[in-house]
Steps between C-alpha positions, in 0.01 A plus 500: 500500500786737590672422168179587314478839679864573422444425130195729495703785653786448256268494202328813620836677538603394147173623355539829684850551363401415143183701537707807589732438206208478257354821646832683459538374142151630420610864539709474184355572158636565154470812287502507121870583517577203725566720802389347828436670831310438820153627573284453807181495292341167423397635160648793308534647155659795319361594159558755228188710538490589132444144378456281814817305429626316807850614594515303823267242646463286804185286517344783300210289373404353839145595600505682833302750709607862443344698785462876450698507176149423372429870540700572184220341299240671718662832410507416128133396490385810688702732273360336186137468608403799714511878533774612741282790620209272592378481860543157658272411794641259759270205568478302825679213323793719388525655846522149656816391319789387722829679555679676349221757468410868489222427749253648257147530635189392311341793321823698463570623150834551327613605154602186311832652391588573861422143604735362236790692656403392851469137391837481329700699756367325813341183362176550689269200452177689572590759235564230240163342578323837474662565161410154370143520622455843340649403162316168500168676563568763232597228254183305570244778550657809344526688833530454874198548721673688781207479746465127443875441524513645850265232632499214254545137604830320501377259233401781264839666552677172431309474176638832378851403614461175302405714195824690551699175535359385166645815344833417662494147356397622156793739494737227620382274218541785250863532614561129441487393865373141516599419858360811668170509688370803689232476768571795729600856404731535798694171480364342816523120477183359345363190329178426313361229275724612213831505681733687737592866484841458340738569214858432397800729531525522120132578442501757778801660328305511172214675676742752652668562163156584358420721800807722469401591146233715667635839611249517784641177641850646496379826654319321784769245575783756512313731741657505846228682696137574427218685675131516430169559676175311534257676271258596777774639724486213749877439504833585339732225380878518470709202395868428428626222277632175648701435182864520600608389155443855369824601673706195409548517123513791253184512293293296743126519438380283791265304470340300786577308815292213635473261794267231628570194709475278193679727254789619714665831414454594135603792285457610140761752388532714191792706374519737205869572444665653193225389265474154652211352702564220744228321698583273794282279716589318819242272666538333839815699571508401864254519787508704824730629626686506165304781338812646335581193290272627224704822471837325473359248248349778287812717509714203394269424206479860385873565525562188295266628230638854497862384492455222243235585241517783248296591189631360175363482148454129437348534157468801267229527235601443137340707228662273241563143602541261205358450156342160452434328162132451411362195322223552239480867589465812288831610657810289525578598857350688796649733759455429872533705815476472879331805662568389856772566753583380849679690777518344843701475818776247474818413690845455356492130589198420285509367144282620212455323167286619208383234249323584174263245347417590139407265215729479197211590270137606537190384314282769342262661571649699789316783680639825634632459861450126481721300739760317295746408774584530869775649717578299811681677785665261742600619844727271700416215266119536525270662250398834656320679218401451135435762232337442160689575179257682269464555125543859380279464194234290331583243237213354295504150356570457132183447294388488137471880472848548645650262240309675222636839603851363522478344150360825359787695658756269341321521163511881511877518556 
């Protein structure tokens, strides 16, 4: 019996040692340049914001909760679907949201544009719910019934929030996010019959890249302090950003912090630096008391991007590409061109190869701007982009009338 206990203890010790080794190995991930460095985050990504190309990834496609980084999409949907000067009435449901909160009181009214600043700077959950409920009601009914909102039932409020969540999910699908599912506008952990409130680091980065194309998003997320008043004079509100990243890297835009017990510390960062846009996401970057892990992870990712990737013309358009022989055409050959170009961020360690695929001859008839070939652009050995090679003119097929005209021309010589 004693021998059995000793074996169990030894096995447990071995598992603990190897378990720690696996955990330590998990902090390493590879970039597109082969550079490796350690991150605390369980999942992370750095992308080129202009084309969503992954520059660095670590479990970037793993589906995970994202906490208050959700509010980036809440901001986008509100900006695209509502009037910033509209009055938003706080419902009992919105006022009941858990911390962190403004402690808004049912019946209070705020300008929507003011609430967007307050939400992003301080991540108030009650504010996010009030925004979502308002926009959801406007989307469904065309306007908000302010008197009804101040005393409506929780179930009715949840219905309007669900309407807002549907807008969030529609936008996510529009952006090509297939593993993202929004339930709450504030990022609180939630689950329903269709899934769990979650995304991936890569898809969250794509959402953020879309968001920073909006100047209002940049203006809000780079604001350090903001003050506003309840529209009926009941209270004044002053908030200061919790986004320390704004002071860490030149060109920092923000964007949003997040934390729940399931998600851990999260952060979505954006940098616009010398004509370049970098987006970083770190999910599950530690749990209390390690709230600063997300900042060190993000700074490491952003510095890597800024120091390593620079704009370069990968492919330049060609007004005159090649002439290609034409079979059974009224012309013996046809001119081609490629009216496309590609400039992107690339590091000195990456390889680019351009391959042209063009047939030796073409069969008439051929239309103007008809695709007659393809340009393949390979980046690091993988096909990254294709462009069509187009015809510059029309070429008809030889027919009886064409032969008759040709014979007549010869006869007249």
